N, C-alpha and C positions, 0 to 999 in steps of 0.2 A: 315478306314471305310469312305465311301462317306457320305456327308451331304445330307440326303434325305428330309430335311425340306425345300421344295421349291414348288412354285405354279405349278400346273399341267395343268392349262388352261390360256390362254392369258389374260382373264378378271379377273383372280385371283391374278395378280401381284399388290401388294399394297405398300403404302408409307413406311411402317416399314421394309418390306423385302428389298425393293429397297435401302433404306438408308443403311441397313446392307451390302449389296453387294457393293455399291459404296464406302463405307468407307473401306471395306475389301480389295478392289482393289487399294486403295490409290487415287481414283478419287474424293472423297469428304472428306474434313477435318472433324475431330472429332467434331468440334463445329457446324457443319451444319447437317441438316436433310431434307428429302423429306417430304413436308407437304401434297402435293397431286400430282396426275399425270393426265396429259391431254393426252389421247390416240388418235392416228390418224391411219386410215387404210392405207395400202400401195396400190400400183396400182393393178388393177384387172389382173388376169392371170399371177401373179408372185407368186412363192412359192406353188408348187403343192403338196408337201408331208410334209408340216409344216404350222403352223399358225404364222403369223408375224404381228407386229404393230410397228409404231413409237411412242415412249413414250417421252413426254416433262415434265420432273419433275419441279415442282414449289418448290423452296427451301426456307427454313428459316434458319437464322443464317449464319455462315461462309460457303459460298459455292464457295470460290475462286478456279477457275480452274475446277469446276465440269462441266460435259457435259450438254449442253443446250437441247440435245435430244439424244436418243439412240434407237437401234432396238432390240426388244424382239422377240425371236423365240422359239416356243414350239411345242410339238407333235400336229398333226392335229386332228380335231374332226371327219372328214369323215373317216369311217372305211376302205374303199377301199384304200384310200391314205395312211392311217397308215399301212395297211397290207404290201404295197409295201416297205415302209420305214423299217419295222421290218424284212422282209425277207432278205433284203440286208444290214441290220445293219447301215442304214443311220445315226441314232441318236447316236449310240455308236461311229461311226467313226468321225462325225463332232465334237462332244464334245472332243473326244480323240485328234483330230488334234489341237484344240485350247488350250487344256491343256498341250500337250506334244511337238508339232512340230511347231506351228505357229512362235515362236520366233527364230526358227532355219532354216526357209525357206526363201530363197532370193527372195520373191515376196511380195509386200505389201498386207497385209490383215487387216481387221478391228481389232482394239484392243478389246479384250474380257474383260468386266468388271465382268462377272459372267458366270461360266460354271458348270452346274449340270446335273447329269445323274443317273437314277435309273436302275440298271441292271436287277432287278426283273421283270420289265414290260416295259422297254425302254422309260419311260417318260423322258423328258429332258427340260431344259430351257437354253437359251443362251442370254446374254445381250451384245450387240455388239456396237461398235462405229458407229454412223450414219455418213456415208461418203458423204452425200449431202453437197454442191451442185455439187459433182462430176457428170460428164456426164455418164449416163448409155445408151448405144446404144439400139435401138429397134431391137430385133432379127427378128421380122416379116419383118421389112424393110431390115435388113441385114447389116453387117459390110462393110465399105469401105476397099479397099486394104491397105490404110494407117493405119487404126486402126487394121486391121488383122495383119499387120507387127509388130506393137508395141506389140500386144498380143503374137505373136510368139516369139519375143525377150524375153519376160518375161517367157514364157513357157520353152524356152531353158535354161534360168538361173535356173529355178526350177529343170528341169530334170538333168542338168549337176551337180548340187550340190549334188544330191542323187544318181547319176549314179553308179551302182554296189556297193552301200554302204553295208558293212558287218553288219550294224545294222538292215537293213530291214527284213531279215529272222526271226529275233527274235521278231518282232512286230506282235504277233499273232492276235491282235485286228484289225490290218490293213490288210484287205483281199487282197489276190493276185487276179489278173484278172481271173485265172483259178481255184480258190478255189471252194469247193463244194457249198458254198452259191452263188457264181456268176454263177456257172453252173446250178443253179436252174432257171436261166433265160430261159433255154431251154424249159421246160414244160410250163412256163408262156407265152413264145413266141407262142407256139403251140396253147394255149388257146386263145390268142389275135389275131391270124392271121385272122380268119374270120371277126372280127370287122374291121380290117385294110382294108381288101378287100372291105367291105361295104363302108368304109370311103373314100377311095382313089382309089379303083379298076379301075374306069373309066379313071384314068390317069396313070395307070401302063402299060408299054409296055409288050408284051409277054415275052421278056427276063427277065424283072424285076419280073414278077409274077412267072416264073419258078425258078428264083434264090431265091426268097423269100421262096418258098415252099421247095426247095432243102436244104436251110439253116436250116429249122426247126429241123430236128433230128441231126444236126451236129454242133450245137453251141458250145457244150462242147469241141469237137475236134478242132474247130477253135480257141477257147480260148487257148487250149494247144499249138497250132501252133504259135499264137501270143506271148505266154509267152516264147517261145524259144529265143526271142530277149532279149538283156540285160535289167535287172531289174532296175527300178527307181521309184521315187514317182510321181504318176499321180494325177492330180486334179480330173479327172473322169467325170466332168460335165463342161468341158471347152467350154463355149458358150457365146454368146453376152450378154444374160440377167444376167450373173454372172460377168461381167466385168465393171470396173469403169475407166474412163479416166479423165484427169485433176483432179486428186484426192487430190489436195491441198498440194502436196509436190514436190518441184522442183527436188529432188533427186529420187523420186519414183512416177512419174505421173500416173502410171498404177496400179490398185489394183484388186484383185481377191476375190470374195465372194462365199459363199455357198460351203462348203467343205464336204457335206454329202456323196459324192460318192468317196472321196479320197481313193486311193488304190495303191498297188504295181503292176507294169506291164511295158509294153513297152512305151517309150516316144511317139512313133508314134500314139498311141491311142488318146491322147489329140489333136494332130494335125488333125487327120482324123475326129474326133468328131466335132471339130470346123468347118472344111471345109464342113462337111456333113449337118450342120444345120444352120450355122450363116452367110453364104454368099449366095446371090442369085446365080443362076446357071451361068449366064453369067460372073459375077464378079469372081466367083471361077475358072471358066475355064481360064479366062485371067491371073490369078495370081498363079494358083496351083503350077506349077513347080518352080517358084521363091520362093514361101513360103516354100516349102519343103527344097529347098537349103538353104534358110535363117535360118531355124530351125537347119539344120545340121551345118551350120557355127557357130551358137550360141553355139551348143554343143562343137564344137572344141575349141572355145574361152574359154569355161568353163573347159577345160582340158580333154575332152573325146577324146581318141586316138584310140579306138578299134572298130570304127563304120564308115563304108564307106558311101558315098552318095548313092551308089547302094543298100546297105543294107537298108538305110533309105527309099528309094523309094519302095522297096519290102515290108517292114514293113508297110508303109502307105497303100499299096494296100490291105494287109490282114486286117488291122484295119478299112479300109473303108467299107469292107463287114460286119465286126463285129459291127461297129457303127450303122448300120441299125437296130439292135435289139432294141435300146433304144426308138426311136419313135414308134416302133411297140408296145412295152410293155406299153408305156404311153398312146397311143391311145386306146388300148384295155382294160386298167384297171383303168384309172383315170377318175374322174367325172369333166368335164369341165363346169363350171357354168358361164363362161364369154365369150363374143364374141372374146375377145383378145386371150384367151386360144385356142379356136377353130382355129383362124387364124394362131396362132403360129404353131400348129401341122400339119395343112395343108401345110404350107410353109416348115417346117422341113422335113416332109415325102417326098415331091416332090424333095427337094434338095438332100436328102440322096439317093433316088432312082437314080437320075441322076448321082451322084458321083460313086456309085458302078457299074453302067452300064458303065460309061466312063472308069473306070480302069479294066473292065472285072472281077469284084469281084467274080463272080460265079466260075471262074477258080481256085480260091485259096481255095474253100471249100474242106476240106479233104475227 
């Protein structure tokens, strides 16, 4: 039975509970305790479907080795944001990843000091390592090709490690890209499309508008087509705001955070998702072919032998069209209460439109 005695709101996290969690994880000696907590907000426009704070515990007694700060993440207060998270099982998946898969995944992730999830209502709380002062790139500004290459190397390691794993089909909590829950994106996309046209329609080419409309009733079919590619573990939200560089370890200088959308599917999705939203259009066009080849080379180094570069390029094309769905749903369903959030989704939408037009994504819609 899961332990359901955990705080359900970010401001409900108290010293006694935090002491218990840190001691239970081995991060705080038995002779120490958290006397009080100093909470700090994180940056605006970060964390759309969860509430997050940086916690700085003030200790008493023996606190040797205890973290000076950590990140707390809980269910959001905003009902529309929470609805998105519940529909797509974000909270179940992220807690499941940290509890079951993080220590088996060859990409650096924050250490989890506490993982709690209530399946009856999808409340959750995560206590994670604070990876500052690692460098988090600004997605609005976009990744450099150098940083994009480092991210691609890490993605190839992740994908290669889980490539065709016989364990994946048995992980029913870990959705597949073409699961019924993911195919629920289709009616959500249809509801959100008018808001997207209002938001960015003046910057849509006739091709892009036709493709966006044609995709609306065919998202499920496109997911099935994408899932014909070999199965692996995908991060699912592989974008600049979830990446950490110079993360304090010479052996693992790149780290990946926010595993709410982790799922099973084609490796090309993470690649297309990153290129569709995290590089400005000119940078992406200059490096796209090399980055696809670099990812494929990384898979080969990881032992993947049944996947050609031509397959990788075609899978990327399919996933570039599919990746467009994510900014559509975000723009149409989330409440952006910060200028940074608005700027992010303006940039993301424009970049995703340019990518699927560049690869003629409309031609792959079944």
